[in-house]
MILUM-510632 format. One record per atom (N, C-alpha, C): residue in one letter; y, z, x. Coordinates in steps of 0.05 Angstrom, whole numbers, padded with zeros to 5 digits, always signed. Each point is the difference from the previous one (the first is absolute). Layout:
N
aYZX;...
REM end
This chain:
77
m-00505-00404+00640;m-00024-00002-00017;m-00001+00025-00019;k-00004-00005-00025;k-00001+00022-00020;k-00025+00016+00003;s+00002+00026-00001;s-00023+00018+00002;s-00012+00006-00027;d-00026-00001-00002;d-00014+00008-00025;d+00001+00030-00004;a+00007+00015+00022;a+00000+00029-00002;a+00022+00009-00020;g+00020-00016-00004;g+00021+00008-00020;g-00010+00001-00028;t-00020-00016-00007;t-00009-00001-00027;t-00019+00023-00007;l-00009+00014+00020;l-00018+00024-00005;l+00016+00023-00010;g-00013+00018-00014;g+00013+00024-00010;g+00005+00019+00023;h+00020+00017-00003;h+00007+00020+00021;h+00004+00027-00012;r-00013+00020+00012;r+00004+00028-00007;r+00026+00009+00014;v+00017+00013-00016;v+00025+00010+00011;v+00001+00030-00005;d+00005+00015+00021;d+00002+00029-00002;d+00030+00008-00001;v+00007+00017-00019;v+00027+00010-00002;v+00001+00030+00000;v+00020+00011+00013;v+00004+00029+00000;v+00030+00005-00002;r+00007+00021-00015;r+00028+00007-00004;r+00012+00010+00027;s+00023-00010+00007;s+00013+00009+00025;s+00030+00003-00008;g+00007+00025-00007;g+00027+00005-00009;g+00005-00014-00026;e+00021-00017-00001;e+00006-00015-00024;e-00013-00028-00001;w-00017-00006+00020;w-00012-00026+00002;w-00030+00002-00002;w-00014-00023-00005;w-00028-00002+00002;w-00006-00016+00026;a-00016+00012+00017;a-00008-00013+00025;a-00025-00016-00006;i+00000-00025+00009;i-00022-00018-00006;i-00014-00009+00025;t-00027+00002+00000;t-00016-00011+00022;t-00022-00017-00012;v-00009-00020+00016;v-00021-00018-00008;v-00022+00004+00021;p-00020+00016-00006;p-00021+00007+00020;p-00014-00024+00012;s-00004-00022-00016;s-00014-00023+00010;s+00016-00017+00019;l+00026+00004+00001;l+00017-00016+00017;l+00017+00019+00019;r-00010+00003+00023;r+00013+00018+00020;r+00030-00008+00004;g+00017+00020-00002;g+00028-00005+00004;g+00016-00008-00024;v-00013-00001-00024;v+00015-00007-00024;v+00008+00026-00014;f+00027+00004+00000;f+00012+00023-00012;f+00024-00009-00017;s+00007+00015-00020;s+00024-00005-00016;s+00008+00025-00014;q+00019-00001-00017;q+00008+00023-00016;q+00013-00010-00026;a+00000+00017-00020;a+00012-00007-00026;a+00013+00026-00011;r+00022-00003-00013;r+00013+00022-00012;r-00015+00011-00025;h-00011-00019-00016;h-00014+00007-00024;h-00029-00009+00001;l-00018+00014-00012;l-00028-00006+00001;l-00006-00027-00012;d+00015-00009-00021;d-00005-00026-00011;d+00008-00023+00017;e+00015+00005+00022;e+00008-00020+00019;e-00020-00003+00023;v-00020+00018+00001;v-00019-00001+00023;v-00015-00027+00001;p-00012-00010-00021;p-00015-00025+00003;p+00017-00023+00011;a+00024-00003-00009;a+00017-00022+00009;a+00007+00004+00030;a+00006+00025+00008;a+00007+00005+00028;a-00024-00005+00018;a-00023+00009-00010;a-00025-00004+00016;a-00007-00030+00002;r+00003-00014-00022;r-00005-00029+00000;r+00018-00015+00020;e+00025+00007+00001;e+00019-00011+00018;e-00008+00005+00029;a-00007+00025+00006;a-00008+00008+00027;a-00026-00015+00009;i-00019-00001-00018;i-00025-00014+00006;i+00005-00030+00005;a+00016-00012-00017;a+00007-00029+00002;a+00013-00005+00027;m+00018+00018+00008;m+00014-00003+00026;m-00020+00001+00023;m-00018+00020-00001;m-00020+00003+00022;m-00018-00024+00001;l-00008-00011-00023;l-00020-00022+00000;l+00013-00027+00000;d+00027-00001+00000;d+00015-00025-00001;d-00008-00018-00023;v+00000+00012-00024;v-00006-00014-00025;v+00022+00006-00019;d+00001-00015-00022;d+00019+00005-00022;d-00009+00025-00014;p+00018+00018-00008;p-00008+00024-00015;p-00017-00006-00025;a+00005-00023-00012;a-00015-00008-00024;a-00029-00006+00006;d-00006-00005+00026;d-00027-00006+00008;d-00016+00025+00007;v+00013+00023+00001;v-00015+00025+00006;v-00016+00008-00024;g-00024+00007+00004;g-00019+00008-00022;g+00008+00026-00013;p-00017+00011-00016;p+00005+00025-00015;p+00006+00023+00019;i+00018+00018-00009;i+00007+00024+00015;i-00012+00024-00015;d-00016+00016+00014;d-00012+00024-00011;d+00014+00024+00012;v+00017+00013-00015;v+00017+00022+00010;v-00015+00026-00003;l-00003+00015+00022;l-00013+00026+00000;l+00021+00020+00008;m+00007+00019-00017;m+00020+00020+00006;m-00014+00023+00013;q+00009+00006+00024;q-00012+00022+00016;q+00012+00027-00009;e-00017+00018-00007;e+00009+00027-00009;e-00013+00020+00018;q+00009+00025-00001;q-00012+00022+00016;q-00029+00004-00006;g-00009-00004-00024;g-00028+00005-00007;g-00017-00025+00001;g+00009-00022+00011;g-00015-00025+00001;g+00018-00023-00007;s-00012-00020-00013;s+00016-00024-00007;s-00006-00008-00029;e+00018-00014-00011;e-00002-00009-00028;e+00008-00030-00002;s-00017-00016-00012;s+00006-00029-00002;s+00020-00004-00023;l+00020-00017+00005;l+00019-00006-00020;l-00003-00028-00011;a-00021-00014+00008;a-00005-00028-00008;a-00010-00002-00028;
REM end
């Protein structure tokens, strides 16, 4: 059965970890991913969310990327 949760928007937190961006989805416990480049974060997050919710990645709603910095966070959406 398809979940309506996939169509909702998701906040995605990213933090630089060496040469990679570490991705977490606070609203979905256990959803983690990584991307080499910042512009790859939404696609990587969408894929991880789709896998967790067992939906097609195209069915995942908007991704709101928040880059975590030492002084707080900054929205990239």
